[in-house]
matplotlib code that plots the C-alpha trace (Angstrom):
import matplotlib.pyplot as plt

x = [51.5, 50.2, 50.5, 48.6, 49.9, 47.2, 47.8, 45.7, 44.5, 42.7, 39.4, 40.2, 41.0, 38.5, 35.4, 37.0, 37.5, 39.8, 40.0, 41.7, 42.1, 40.2, 43.2, 43.5, 39.8, 40.8, 43.6, 41.5, 38.8, 40.8, 42.4, 39.4, 37.9, 34.8, 33.5, 30.8, 32.1, 35.6, 36.5, 39.5, 42.1, 43.4, 46.1, 44.8, 41.3, 39.0, 35.8, 33.4, 31.6, 33.0, 31.4, 33.0, 31.6, 32.8, 30.7, 32.7, 35.9, 35.9, 35.8, 34.0, 36.9, 35.9, 37.2, 39.0, 40.6, 42.0, 43.6, 45.6, 47.5, 50.1, 51.5, 50.9, 50.1, 48.5, 49.4, 46.7, 47.2, 45.3, 45.7, 43.2, 40.3, 40.9, 42.1, 45.1, 45.8, 49.0]
y = [105.4, 108.1, 109.4, 112.3, 113.1, 114.7, 116.1, 114.5, 116.6, 116.5, 116.6, 113.9, 111.4, 112.7, 112.1, 109.5, 111.0, 112.0, 115.6, 117.5, 121.5, 123.7, 123.9, 120.4, 120.1, 119.3, 116.9, 114.8, 114.4, 113.6, 111.2, 109.7, 110.2, 112.3, 108.9, 109.2, 105.9, 104.3, 101.1, 101.6, 99.6, 99.6, 97.4, 94.0, 94.6, 96.7, 98.5, 99.0, 102.5, 104.6, 107.8, 110.6, 114.0, 116.5, 119.6, 119.1, 118.0, 114.4, 110.8, 108.5, 106.0, 105.4, 106.6, 103.3, 102.8, 106.4, 105.9, 103.1, 105.8, 107.6, 109.7, 113.3, 112.6, 109.9, 108.8, 108.0, 105.7, 104.1, 100.2, 97.5, 100.1, 100.7, 103.4, 102.9, 104.6, 104.4]
z = [-205.0, -203.8, -200.1, -197.9, -194.2, -192.1, -188.6, -185.6, -183.2, -179.9, -181.3, -184.4, -180.9, -178.6, -181.9, -183.7, -187.2, -189.7, -190.9, -193.0, -193.8, -196.5, -198.1, -198.7, -199.8, -203.6, -202.7, -200.9, -203.3, -205.7, -204.1, -202.9, -206.4, -205.1, -203.3, -200.6, -198.7, -198.5, -197.2, -194.3, -193.7, -190.4, -189.7, -191.3, -190.7, -193.0, -192.4, -194.8, -196.0, -194.0, -194.4, -196.1, -194.9, -197.6, -195.9, -192.5, -193.6, -191.7, -191.9, -189.4, -188.1, -184.5, -181.2, -180.0, -183.2, -182.9, -179.7, -181.3, -183.3, -181.2, -183.8, -184.6, -188.1, -190.0, -193.7, -195.9, -198.8, -201.5, -202.0, -203.5, -203.1, -199.9, -197.8, -195.6, -192.5, -191.0]

ax = plt.figure().add_subplot(projection="3d")
ax.plot(x, y, z, "-o")
ax.set_aspect("equal")
plt.show()
């Protein structure tokens, strides 16, 4: 299982988005198989059809959900076709 570690910054928590650096762009595209939308699994819930914005390098996830993450980093993995956020 492939894991990606992304840093969470202040703007990530303010706007409820998961972002990545330009140098990680190719890694993210291959990890997500260049999908326009993904299902995000956070905890026991699955949030369907979250848009992946490759132009601005972000995935909209929700402000309330981002405040529940207390770490400085987020780990992304794929499980059963869902993007798992830890």
